[in-house]
C-alpha positions as CSV (number, residue, x, y, z in Angstrom):
1,X,-26.7,-16.4,-11.0
2,X,-24.2,-17.4,-13.7
3,X,-20.4,-17.0,-13.2
4,X,-20.0,-13.6,-14.8
5,X,-16.7,-11.9,-14.6
6,X,-15.1,-9.4,-17.0
7,X,-11.5,-10.3,-17.5
8,X,-9.2,-7.4,-16.4
9,X,-6.2,-6.4,-18.6
10,X,-7.2,-9.2,-20.9
11,X,-5.2,-8.2,-24.1
12,X,-2.3,-7.0,-22.0
13,X,-2.0,-10.3,-20.2
14,X,-2.4,-12.5,-23.3
15,X,0.2,-10.4,-25.1
16,X,2.4,-10.6,-22.0
17,X,2.4,-14.4,-22.0
18,X,3.9,-14.4,-25.5
19,X,2.0,-17.5,-26.4
20,X,3.5,-20.3,-28.6
21,X,1.1,-22.7,-30.4
22,X,2.8,-25.8,-28.9
23,X,3.4,-24.2,-25.4
24,X,2.1,-25.3,-22.0
25,X,0.4,-22.6,-20.0
26,X,-1.1,-22.4,-16.5
27,X,-3.9,-20.2,-15.3
28,X,-3.6,-20.4,-11.5
29,X,-6.8,-18.4,-10.8
30,X,-9.0,-19.9,-13.5
31,X,-12.3,-18.2,-12.4
32,X,-14.9,-18.3,-15.1
33,X,-12.2,-19.0,-17.7
34,X,-12.0,-15.6,-19.3
35,X,-8.3,-15.2,-19.7
36,X,-7.9,-19.0,-20.2
37,X,-10.3,-19.0,-23.1
38,X,-8.1,-16.6,-25.0
39,X,-5.0,-18.6,-24.2
40,X,-6.6,-21.8,-25.4
41,X,-7.8,-20.4,-28.7
42,X,-4.2,-19.5,-29.5
43,X,-2.9,-23.0,-28.9
44,X,-2.5,-25.7,-31.5
45,X,-3.3,-29.4,-31.0
46,X,0.0,-30.0,-29.2
47,X,-0.4,-27.0,-26.9
48,X,-1.8,-27.4,-23.4
49,X,-3.6,-25.2,-20.9
50,X,-3.8,-26.2,-17.2
51,X,-6.5,-24.3,-15.2
52,X,-6.4,-24.2,-11.4
53,X,-9.0,-22.8,-9.1
54,X,-10.2,-23.6,-5.5
55,X,-13.7,-22.3,-6.1
56,X,-16.1,-25.1,-7.1
57,X,-18.5,-22.7,-8.9
58,X,-15.6,-21.3,-10.9
59,X,-14.5,-24.9,-11.9
60,X,-18.0,-25.7,-13.1
61,X,-18.3,-22.4,-15.1
62,X,-14.8,-22.6,-16.6
63,X,-15.3,-26.3,-17.6
64,X,-18.4,-25.3,-19.6
65,X,-16.8,-22.3,-21.1
66,X,-13.6,-24.1,-22.2
67,X,-15.5,-27.1,-23.7
68,X,-14.5,-26.2,-27.3
69,X,-10.9,-26.7,-26.3
70,X,-11.4,-29.9,-24.2
71,X,-8.6,-31.7,-26.1
72,X,-6.0,-29.2,-24.9
73,X,-7.3,-28.1,-21.5
74,X,-6.8,-29.8,-18.0
75,X,-8.8,-28.3,-15.1
76,X,-7.9,-29.0,-11.5
77,X,-9.7,-27.8,-8.3
78,X,-7.0,-26.7,-6.0
79,X,-5.3,-23.6,-4.6
80,X,-2.5,-22.4,-6.8
81,X,-0.1,-22.8,-3.9
82,X,-0.3,-26.5,-4.8
83,X,0.9,-25.6,-8.3
84,X,4.0,-28.0,-8.1
85,X,1.9,-31.0,-7.0
86,X,-0.6,-30.3,-9.7
87,X,2.0,-30.2,-12.4
88,X,3.8,-33.3,-11.0
89,X,0.5,-35.2,-10.9
90,X,-0.2,-34.7,-14.6
91,X,3.4,-35.3,-15.7
92,X,4.4,-31.8,-16.6
93,X,7.9,-30.6,-15.8
94,X,8.3,-27.1,-17.2
95,X,5.7,-24.6,-18.6
96,X,5.9,-21.7,-21.0
97,X,3.7,-19.3,-19.1
98,X,1.7,-18.8,-15.9
99,X,-0.9,-16.2,-15.1
100,X,-2.6,-15.1,-11.8
101,X,-5.5,-12.7,-11.5
102,X,-5.7,-12.0,-7.8
103,X,-9.0,-10.1,-7.8
104,X,-12.2,-11.4,-6.2
105,X,-14.5,-12.3,-9.1
106,X,-17.6,-10.3,-9.8
107,X,-19.5,-13.6,-9.3
108,X,-18.1,-14.0,-5.8
109,X,-18.8,-10.3,-4.9
110,X,-22.3,-10.3,-6.4
111,X,-23.5,-13.7,-5.1
112,X,-24.7,-12.4,-1.7
113,X,-24.7,-15.8,0.1
114,X,-20.9,-16.1,-0.5
115,X,-20.5,-13.3,2.2
116,X,-17.8,-11.3,0.4
117,X,-19.9,-8.1,0.1
118,X,-20.4,-5.3,2.6
119,X,-23.3,-3.9,0.6
120,X,-25.8,-6.6,1.5
121,X,-26.7,-8.2,4.8
122,X,-25.9,-11.9,4.7
123,X,-24.1,-14.7,6.6
124,X,-20.4,-14.1,7.2
125,X,-18.6,-16.5,5.0
126,X,-15.9,-15.2,2.6
127,X,-14.4,-18.6,1.8
128,X,-12.7,-18.9,-1.6
129,X,-12.9,-22.7,-1.2
130,X,-16.2,-23.7,0.3
131,X,-14.7,-27.1,1.3
132,X,-12.8,-25.3,4.1
133,X,-14.6,-25.5,7.5
134,X,-13.5,-22.1,8.8
135,X,-15.4,-19.0,7.8
136,X,-15.2,-15.2,8.4
137,X,-17.6,-15.7,11.3
138,X,-15.1,-18.0,13.1
139,X,-12.4,-15.3,12.8
140,X,-14.6,-12.5,14.0
141,X,-16.0,-14.4,17.0
142,X,-12.9,-16.5,17.8
143,X,-9.8,-14.2,17.5
144,X,-8.6,-12.1,20.4
145,X,-8.7,-8.3,20.3
146,X,-5.0,-8.3,19.6
147,X,-5.3,-10.8,16.8
148,X,-8.1,-8.8,15.2
149,X,-6.1,-5.6,15.5
150,X,-3.1,-7.2,13.8
151,X,-5.3,-8.6,10.9
152,X,-7.1,-5.3,10.3
153,X,-3.9,-3.2,10.6
154,X,-1.7,-5.5,8.4
155,X,-4.2,-6.7,5.8
156,X,-6.6,-3.8,5.7
157,X,-4.1,-0.9,6.4
158,X,-6.9,0.8,8.3
159,X,-5.8,3.5,10.7
160,X,-8.8,2.8,12.9
161,X,-7.8,-0.9,13.3
162,X,-7.4,-0.7,17.0
163,X,-10.8,0.8,17.6
164,X,-12.5,-1.5,15.1
165,X,-11.0,-4.6,16.9
166,X,-12.1,-3.1,20.3
167,X,-15.7,-2.6,19.0
168,X,-15.9,-6.2,17.6
169,X,-14.9,-7.7,20.9
170,X,-17.3,-5.4,22.8
171,X,-20.2,-6.3,20.5
172,X,-19.7,-10.1,20.8
173,X,-19.8,-9.9,24.6
174,X,-23.6,-9.7,24.2
175,X,-24.0,-11.9,21.1
176,X,-22.2,-13.6,18.3
177,X,-21.5,-11.6,15.1
178,X,-23.4,-13.6,12.5
179,X,-23.9,-11.3,9.4
180,X,-22.1,-8.9,7.2
181,X,-24.7,-6.3,8.1
182,X,-23.8,-6.6,11.8
183,X,-20.1,-6.2,11.0
184,X,-20.7,-3.1,8.9
185,X,-22.6,-1.5,11.7
186,X,-19.8,-2.3,14.2
187,X,-17.2,-0.8,11.9
188,X,-19.2,2.3,11.3
189,X,-19.5,2.8,15.1
190,X,-15.7,2.5,15.4
191,X,-14.9,5.2,12.8
192,X,-15.6,8.9,13.4
193,X,-18.6,10.3,11.5
194,X,-16.5,13.0,9.7
195,X,-14.2,10.2,8.3
196,X,-17.1,8.0,7.2
197,X,-18.5,11.0,5.3
198,X,-15.6,11.1,2.9
199,X,-13.8,8.5,0.8
200,X,-15.0,4.9,0.2
201,X,-17.1,2.5,2.2
202,X,-15.9,2.4,5.8
203,X,-16.1,-1.4,5.9
204,X,-14.0,-2.0,2.8
205,X,-10.6,-2.3,4.4
206,X,-11.8,-4.6,7.3
207,X,-13.7,-6.9,4.9
208,X,-10.5,-7.2,2.8
209,X,-8.4,-7.9,5.9
210,X,-10.7,-10.7,7.1
211,X,-10.9,-12.2,3.6
212,X,-7.1,-12.2,3.3
213,X,-6.7,-13.8,6.8
214,X,-9.3,-16.4,6.1
215,X,-8.0,-17.5,2.7
216,X,-4.3,-16.8,3.4
217,X,-4.1,-14.9,0.2
218,X,-1.0,-12.9,0.7
219,X,0.8,-15.8,2.3
220,X,-0.1,-18.0,-0.6
221,X,1.1,-15.4,-3.1
222,X,4.4,-14.8,-1.3
223,X,5.1,-18.6,-1.0
224,X,4.3,-19.4,-4.7
225,X,6.1,-16.9,-6.9
226,X,9.6,-18.3,-6.6
227,X,8.5,-21.9,-7.3
228,X,6.4,-20.7,-10.3
229,X,9.5,-19.0,-11.8
230,X,11.5,-22.2,-11.2
231,X,9.0,-24.2,-13.3
232,X,9.2,-21.8,-16.4
233,X,11.1,-22.9,-19.5
234,X,13.7,-20.4,-20.8
235,X,11.7,-17.5,-22.2
236,X,8.6,-18.5,-20.2
237,X,6.7,-15.7,-18.5
238,X,4.8,-15.2,-15.3
239,X,2.0,-12.6,-15.5
240,X,0.4,-11.4,-12.3
241,X,-2.5,-9.0,-11.9
242,X,-2.8,-7.3,-8.5
243,X,-5.5,-5.1,-7.1
244,X,-3.9,-3.3,-4.2
245,X,-0.6,-2.1,-2.8
246,X,-0.2,-5.2,-0.5
247,X,-0.3,-7.6,-3.4
248,X,1.6,-5.4,-5.8
249,X,4.4,-4.9,-3.2
250,X,4.9,-8.7,-2.9
251,X,5.0,-9.2,-6.6
252,X,7.3,-6.3,-7.3
253,X,9.8,-7.4,-4.6
254,X,9.7,-11.1,-5.6
255,X,10.3,-10.2,-9.3
256,X,13.2,-7.9,-8.3
257,X,14.8,-10.5,-6.1
258,X,14.6,-13.2,-8.8
259,X,16.2,-10.8,-11.3
260,X,18.9,-9.8,-9.0
261,X,19.3,-12.3,-6.1
262,X,22.9,-11.3,-5.2
263,X,23.3,-10.7,-1.5
264,X,26.8,-9.4,-1.6
265,X,27.5,-6.0,0.0
266,X,27.6,-3.2,-2.6
267,X,31.3,-2.5,-2.0
268,X,32.3,-6.0,-3.1
269,X,33.9,-5.7,-6.6
270,X,32.6,-9.1,-7.7
271,X,29.7,-11.4,-6.5
272,X,30.8,-14.1,-4.1
273,X,27.4,-15.3,-2.9
274,X,26.9,-17.4,-6.1
275,X,23.3,-16.5,-6.5
276,X,22.4,-16.3,-10.2
277,X,19.6,-14.3,-11.8
278,X,16.6,-16.3,-12.9
279,X,15.5,-13.9,-15.6
280,X,14.3,-10.3,-16.0
281,X,11.4,-8.1,-15.1
282,X,9.6,-7.2,-18.4
283,X,7.5,-4.5,-16.7
284,X,9.7,-1.8,-15.1
285,X,6.5,-0.1,-14.3
286,X,3.2,-2.0,-14.0
287,X,0.8,-2.1,-16.9
288,X,-2.4,-0.3,-16.0
289,X,-5.9,-0.5,-17.5
290,X,-6.8,2.1,-20.2
291,X,-9.3,4.8,-19.5
292,X,-11.7,2.9,-21.8
293,X,-11.4,-0.3,-19.8
294,X,-12.0,1.5,-16.5
295,X,-15.1,3.2,-18.0
296,X,-16.4,-0.2,-19.1
297,X,-15.4,-2.0,-15.9
298,X,-15.1,0.1,-12.8
299,X,-13.6,-2.9,-10.9
300,X,-10.5,-2.7,-13.1
301,X,-9.5,0.7,-11.8
302,X,-6.9,-0.5,-9.3
303,X,-5.5,-3.4,-11.4
304,X,-1.8,-3.6,-12.2
305,X,0.0,-6.2,-14.3
306,X,3.6,-7.2,-13.8
307,X,5.5,-9.6,-16.0
308,X,8.7,-11.7,-15.3
309,X,10.6,-13.7,-18.0
310,X,12.7,-16.7,-17.2
311,X,16.2,-16.6,-18.7
């Protein structure tokens, strides 16, 4: 299938970047190039867009989609945590805007063999970067019960994490867990029937947790925001779209700490720690998708956009 993905909060993100014709912009989660296309078309000949993605399929699709702007677009296959090295390697010091869309693409979810979905029975994979050797199967068969419990509790926020981890370990005593279908059945067996009967899919939280652990998604996010803000020109903006409370909490806190990094006790009359603000949070409350967008794209329902502007 083709790399199809509907860009979430598209207009809000493009407006939030406050694009200048001669500016330099980075899309750290390039995907199929949806957001990037609309940035590139606003740039003049002296403007530049740098697209980064670790997914080879995404790189291929975005390269094709952005062909009309080949004179102003640079595409690099990498994880956005390597953002500084990417900029250094192409001789770019500061940029005018950066965007991250932290959602799993529709392509990744709907391409069954990628192993992200709990709706089909397929090999356990879940790698964002297929060059990596470790897969979800390795985690599920190699982690201890305590490690699995921690992952499902912390990254899935599932109140049945302990029981799910116990069931995973019990199941693999007789055979390796090899498919998403097996994992779904294990999870179902670990959750009371009356709980399974209400709410969303019982495997959703565990699949998210394993995916986060495998791809280090929250760790990468937390470790990247400060350095991204440091590479912004004055007035440059960082726009981040999150899809759950774990991601949003990190972005909200990081933005707040960059706006007000002072560590002095509140009773001090003046700041003595010497830490200076790097800018301001543009979005006191996150920007949410409209009812119309949610109706047209159900996967946008949980999206939140937060924006930070460098001083």
